[in-house]
C-alpha positions, 0 to 999 in steps of 0.5 A: 795905136793899131788900126783894126782891119775888117779886110786883109790887105791882099796886095801887102799894102797896109793902107785900107782899100779905096772902095769896099763893097759890102752887099748885105742882100741880093735880089730885088722887087720891082716897085716902080716904073724906074725899075723897068731897066734895072741892071740887077735883073739884066745881070742876074738873068745873064748868069742864070740867077733869079733876081726876084729871090731876095736873100742874105749874101754870104758876107751878111754877118762879115763884121760880126765874124771879123771884128772879134778876130781883130780884137783878139789879134789886137789884145795879143799884140798889146 
């Protein structure tokens, strides 16, 4: 049975990546004292982004976009 792939192998290695990061949202709202030294705020401000603006990322719908293509590829090889 062939395994469906969400992420193409970039190095030619057929094994899945050890770590896959899929961030649905970007931005944050500080809600407690623990948020005082939040890394998201520091990083975003260092690259000129507004960390208070919460929005969907470009990869928000990644599984919806990728899985149908994987299913089509799988049925073509069966």
